[in-house]
Phi, psi and omega in degrees: 000137179271151179266106186271000182277340181269136180290150178251135178081188180272143179289144178284144178295140181286130179292144179294146171293154179293341181284343182287333185230132180284135177298147185299321181300320179292320178298314179296320181294319178296317180296320177296319179294321179294315179297313181295320180296319178291322178295318178294319177296321177294322178294318177296318176301317179298317179297318179292323178296312179295324180290329181285336182276353182269000000 
């Protein structure tokens, strides 16, 4: 009788869960939002600065 409880060969590496790595599209979108948000904040700051000098 063969012993079927012991594994044969080397175990395959377990694939990472999708939660371990952020998808590339989300990373690009976050970077664009951060850049656009800072550009918009800089524009508003410029408007207030120019408005205060008049």
